[in-house]
C-alpha positions as CSV (number, residue, x, y, z in Angstrom):
1,X,-47.7,62.1,49.9
2,X,-49.0,62.8,53.3
3,X,-52.7,63.9,53.4
4,X,-52.8,64.8,57.1
5,X,-54.3,68.2,57.5
6,X,-53.2,70.7,60.1
7,X,-55.1,71.2,63.3
8,X,-57.4,74.2,63.0
9,X,-57.3,77.2,65.4
10,X,-53.7,76.5,66.3
11,X,-50.5,78.3,65.4
12,X,-48.0,76.3,63.2
13,X,-44.4,76.9,62.3
14,X,-44.3,76.7,58.5
15,X,-40.5,75.9,58.4
16,X,-40.8,73.1,61.0
17,X,-43.9,71.4,59.6
18,X,-41.9,69.4,57.0
19,X,-38.4,67.8,57.2
20,X,-35.8,67.3,54.5
21,X,-35.2,63.8,53.4
22,X,-31.9,63.1,51.6
23,X,-32.2,62.7,47.8
24,X,-36.0,63.3,47.9
25,X,-38.9,65.6,47.4
26,X,-41.4,65.4,50.3
27,X,-45.0,66.7,50.1
28,X,-47.4,67.3,53.0
29,X,-51.0,68.5,52.3
30,X,-52.1,71.3,54.7
31,X,-55.6,71.8,53.3
32,X,-57.4,69.7,50.7
33,X,-60.8,70.7,49.6
34,X,-62.8,70.3,46.4
35,X,-62.2,74.0,45.7
36,X,-58.4,73.9,46.1
37,X,-55.4,72.8,48.2
38,X,-52.4,74.0,50.1
39,X,-49.3,71.9,50.3
40,X,-45.8,72.3,51.7
41,X,-42.9,70.6,49.9
42,X,-39.3,70.1,50.9
43,X,-36.6,69.4,48.3
44,X,-33.1,68.1,49.0
45,X,-30.4,69.9,47.0
46,X,-30.4,68.9,43.4
47,X,-34.0,67.5,43.4
48,X,-37.0,68.8,41.5
49,X,-40.4,68.1,40.2
50,X,-41.0,66.7,36.7
51,X,-42.4,69.1,34.1
52,X,-46.2,69.3,34.2
53,X,-49.2,71.3,33.1
54,X,-52.0,72.2,35.5
55,X,-55.5,73.3,34.6
56,X,-55.4,75.8,37.5
57,X,-53.1,78.7,38.6
58,X,-50.6,77.7,41.3
59,X,-49.4,80.2,43.9
60,X,-45.8,79.3,44.9
61,X,-44.2,80.8,48.0
62,X,-40.6,80.1,49.0
63,X,-40.5,79.3,52.8
64,X,-36.8,78.5,53.0
65,X,-34.0,78.4,50.4
66,X,-34.0,79.3,46.7
67,X,-36.1,77.9,44.0
68,X,-35.6,77.7,40.2
69,X,-38.9,77.7,38.5
70,X,-39.2,77.1,34.7
71,X,-42.4,78.2,33.0
72,X,-42.6,77.6,29.2
73,X,-38.8,77.4,29.0
74,X,-38.4,80.8,30.9
75,X,-36.4,80.5,34.1
76,X,-37.2,82.4,37.3
77,X,-35.1,82.4,40.6
78,X,-37.0,82.9,43.8
79,X,-35.5,83.4,47.3
80,X,-36.9,83.0,50.8
81,X,-40.1,85.1,51.2
82,X,-40.6,85.6,47.4
83,X,-43.6,84.2,45.6
84,X,-45.1,83.9,42.1
85,X,-48.1,82.5,40.3
86,X,-47.6,79.8,37.8
87,X,-50.3,80.3,35.2
88,X,-52.8,77.5,34.3
89,X,-52.1,75.6,31.1
90,X,-48.4,76.4,31.0
91,X,-45.7,73.7,31.2
92,X,-43.6,74.2,34.3
93,X,-41.1,72.5,36.7
94,X,-39.5,73.4,40.0
95,X,-35.9,72.7,40.8
96,X,-33.9,73.0,44.1
97,X,-30.3,74.0,43.5
98,X,-30.0,73.9,47.3
99,X,-32.3,72.6,50.1
100,X,-35.8,74.2,49.5
101,X,-39.2,74.4,51.2
102,X,-42.2,75.9,49.3
103,X,-45.9,76.4,49.9
104,X,-48.1,75.6,46.9
105,X,-51.7,76.9,46.8
106,X,-54.1,75.8,44.1
107,X,-57.5,77.4,43.7
108,X,-59.7,75.4,41.5
109,X,-61.7,78.3,40.1
110,X,-62.5,76.6,36.8
111,X,-60.9,76.4,33.4
112,X,-60.1,80.0,32.6
């Protein structure tokens, strides 16, 4: 995982800030603070993240492609420009049925 934060007070192209890597999921941290983080991830077609449970809500925004997000065995399909909040304490996973880039924002507001 790349922990290089973006330069402040500069315009960045969200789609171009991360590349696709064949047969991989790549993650780049944009902001990493004790109060939360923003990361961008790229998924090659057919790749995904393993099921997990987070103590915090996660805001997911599709930057490019289509995402399949499974929350507590319920499946959602998001397209470019769409977003959703994955609730804290719920099992979830993200799959890319085609190449996919997403932004994930986590605000560590406490255990709600």
